[in-house]
C-alpha positions in Angstrom: 78.6 90.4 101.3 82.3 90.3 100.4 83.4 91.5 103.8 81.0 89.2 105.6 82.5 86.2 103.7 86.0 87.5 104.3 85.4 87.9 108.1 84.0 84.3 108.2 87.1 83.0 106.4 89.3 84.9 108.8 87.6 83.3 111.7 88.1 79.9 110.1 91.8 80.7 109.8 91.9 82.1 113.4 92.7 85.6 112.2 90.7 88.7 113.0 90.2 92.0 111.2 92.6 93.5 113.7 95.5 91.6 112.1 94.5 92.1 108.5 92.5 95.3 108.5 95.4 97.6 107.9 97.1 95.5 105.1 93.7 95.2 103.4 93.1 98.9 103.7 96.5 99.7 102.2 95.9 97.1 99.4 92.5 98.5 98.5 93.1 102.3 99.0 96.9 102.7 98.9 96.7 104.6 102.2 97.0 103.6 105.8 94.2 106.0 106.8 90.9 105.5 105.0 87.3 104.8 105.8 86.4 101.3 107.1 87.3 98.4 104.8 83.6 97.6 104.4 82.7 101.1 103.3 85.7 101.3 101.0 85.0 98.0 99.3 81.4 99.0 98.9 82.4 102.4 97.3 85.1 100.9 95.0 83.3 97.7 94.2 84.1 94.1 94.9 85.8 93.3 91.6 88.0 96.3 91.7 88.8 95.7 95.3 89.8 92.1 94.7 91.9 93.2 91.7 93.8 95.7 94.0 94.3 93.0 96.6 95.6 90.6 94.0 98.0 93.3 92.7 99.2 94.0 96.3 99.9 90.2 96.8 101.8 90.1 93.5 103.9 93.1 94.6 104.6 91.6 98.0 105.7 88.3 96.5 107.9 90.0 93.9 109.6 92.1 96.6 110.1 89.0 98.8 111.7 87.1 96.0 114.1 90.0 95.3 115.2 90.1 98.9 115.8 86.3 99.1 118.0 86.3 95.9 
């Protein structure tokens, strides 16, 4: 369900999984090579996956702010 909603939102934004699949995979698993994002989110759970994605976004924003200072 989560991935289906995410794919629909990506289509609304004119993105595809090809552009965001790898960053999502790294955010959720911490690795560039892993099973499909769908399978990983299912195995880890939606809430845990969303928390990991949130943590990755916070990390990226913090790094970006340090570089721009």
